[in-house]
C-alpha positions in Angstrom: 60.1 111.1 89.1 61.4 112.6 92.3 65.2 112.7 92.5 66.9 112.8 95.9 69.1 115.8 96.6 72.1 114.4 98.5 75.4 116.0 99.2 78.3 114.3 97.3 80.0 113.5 100.6 76.8 111.7 101.8 76.2 109.5 98.7 78.3 106.5 99.8 76.9 106.6 103.3 73.3 106.7 102.0 74.1 103.8 99.6 75.3 101.7 102.4 72.2 102.6 104.5 70.0 101.4 101.6 72.0 98.2 101.2 71.7 97.4 104.9 68.0 98.1 104.9 67.4 95.9 101.8 69.5 93.0 103.3 67.2 93.1 106.3 64.1 93.2 104.2 65.5 90.1 102.3 66.0 88.3 105.6 69.8 88.0 105.2 71.5 87.3 108.5 75.2 87.9 107.8 77.9 87.6 110.4 78.9 91.0 111.7 82.6 90.4 110.8 81.7 89.5 107.2 79.0 92.1 106.6 81.3 95.1 105.6 82.8 92.9 102.9 79.5 91.7 101.6 78.1 95.2 101.6 81.0 96.7 99.8 80.7 94.1 97.1 77.0 94.8 96.7 77.8 98.5 96.7 80.2 97.9 93.8 77.9 95.7 91.8 74.4 96.6 92.9 73.8 92.8 93.0 72.3 91.3 96.1 73.0 87.8 95.0 76.5 88.2 96.5 74.9 88.0 99.9 74.3 84.3 99.1 77.3 83.4 96.9 80.3 84.9 98.8 81.9 82.3 101.0 84.6 82.8 103.6 87.0 80.4 105.4 87.0 80.4 109.2 88.3 83.7 110.8 89.5 84.9 107.3 88.9 88.6 108.0 91.0 88.5 111.2 93.7 86.6 109.4 93.7 89.1 106.5 94.0 92.0 108.8 96.9 90.4 110.7 98.7 89.7 107.4 98.2 93.3 106.2 99.4 94.7 109.5 102.5 92.5 109.1 103.3 94.1 105.7 101.6 91.7 103.3 101.6 92.6 99.6 98.6 92.1 97.3 99.0 90.4 93.9 96.2 90.8 91.4 95.7 89.5 87.9 94.4 92.7 86.3 95.6 96.3 86.1 91.9 97.3 86.7 92.0 95.7 90.1 95.4 97.2 90.8 94.0 100.6 90.1 91.0 100.0 92.3 92.7 98.8 95.4 93.6 101.5 97.9 97.4 101.5 97.6 97.7 104.5 99.9 95.9 102.6 102.7 98.0 99.5 102.1 101.2 101.5 102.2 100.4 102.6 105.7 101.2 99.1 106.8 104.2 98.7 104.5 102.4 96.8 101.7 102.3 97.2 97.9 100.0 96.0 95.1 101.5 94.1 92.2 100.2 93.1 88.8 102.6 91.3 86.5 100.3 90.6 83.6 101.7 93.3 81.3 105.3 92.7 82.1 107.4 92.0 79.0 109.1 89.0 80.6 105.8 87.5 81.6 104.4 87.9 78.1 107.4 86.4 76.4 107.5 83.4 78.7 103.8 82.8 78.4 104.1 82.8 74.6 107.1 80.4 74.6 105.4 78.0 77.0 102.0 78.4 75.4 100.3 79.1 78.7 98.4 82.1 80.0 100.1 85.2 81.3 98.2 84.6 84.5 100.0 81.4 85.1 103.4 83.0 84.6 102.3 86.0 86.7 101.5 83.7 89.7 104.9 82.0 89.3 106.6 85.4 89.3 104.6 86.5 92.4 105.6 83.3 94.2 109.2 84.5 94.2 108.4 87.6 96.2 109.9 87.3 99.6 107.0 88.9 101.5 103.7 87.7 102.8 101.2 87.6 99.9 97.5 88.1 99.4 96.2 87.1 96.0 93.2 89.0 94.6 92.0 87.2 91.4 89.1 88.8 89.5 89.6 87.6 86.0 91.8 84.5 85.4 90.7 81.1 86.7 94.1 79.8 85.5 95.7 82.0 88.1 93.7 80.2 90.8 94.7 76.8 89.4 98.4 77.7 89.4 98.2 79.1 92.9 96.8 75.8 94.0 99.6 73.9 92.2 102.3 76.1 93.6 100.9 75.5 97.1 101.1 71.8 96.5 104.6 72.1 95.2 105.7 73.9 98.4 106.6 77.0 96.4 103.8 79.3 97.8 102.0 79.8 101.0 99.5 82.6 100.6 98.1 84.5 103.6 94.8 84.8 101.7 93.3 84.0 98.3 90.5 86.1 97.1 89.0 84.1 94.2 86.4 86.0 92.3 87.1 85.5 88.6 84.2 86.1 86.2 83.5 84.0 83.2 82.4 80.6 81.8 85.5 78.4 81.2 86.8 76.6 84.3 85.7 79.5 86.5 83.4 77.6 88.8 85.8 74.7 89.1 88.9 76.9 89.8 87.0 78.6 92.7 86.2 75.2 94.2 89.8 74.2 94.0 90.7 77.2 96.3 87.9 76.4 98.7 89.2 72.8 99.0 92.9 73.8 99.2 93.1 74.7 102.9 94.2 78.2 102.3 92.4 81.1 103.9 89.9 82.3 101.2 87.2 84.6 100.2 85.5 83.2 97.1 82.4 84.0 95.1 80.8 80.7 94.0 79.5 80.5 90.5 80.3 82.5 87.4 80.0 86.0 88.8 82.9 88.2 90.0 85.4 90.5 88.3 88.2 92.9 89.0 86.0 95.4 90.7 84.8 92.7 93.1 88.3 91.7 93.9 89.3 95.3 94.6 86.1 95.9 96.7 87.0 92.9 98.9 90.5 94.1 99.4 89.3 97.6 100.2 86.7 96.4 102.7 89.5 94.8 104.7 91.9 97.8 104.3 89.2 100.3 105.4 88.3 98.2 108.4 91.9 98.5 109.6 92.1 102.3 109.2 88.9 102.6 111.2 90.5 100.6 114.0 93.7 102.7 114.0 
């Protein structure tokens, strides 16, 4: 076995080179605007299936950049995603990252109503008076409630990143978002997770810093 000797500072660069090379070998022709997001998700997961299952609404990357530049905040459904999203980069544009899942008031209300914390968290987020991007990597009930809040006129997201992982209502909840008319980045099927949600956010944030 021959190990490659690579400087720590070059590891990520080399990883992306390998991903790009293997995508070409697989015959994947991905739109140039979407490619950085697809590649960052593959970099996070080492799973090339995302090249086929990630779906994007029209002009969603441009819309997401515009929202972030206008000071959009990101709401996520796990503290893991919150930890993984580049808060320092988002703050350059006036944005913050929120996760309400562990809030005492959210836990109390969810228990009283016998609903998931994700549902109550989305309702709490809807009261924020700032442009909102939702990055959902765990709870399909969050996506369902987002769709309902939109229909009720209580929420108009700038973007919904719908990549929860799991088996119960996961596929269906993602399709609800695709059909909702909201700008979206969704991974069809059962795969996803908090790290994927964070990777998608970061791909957009990093593209903005490169443009500055």
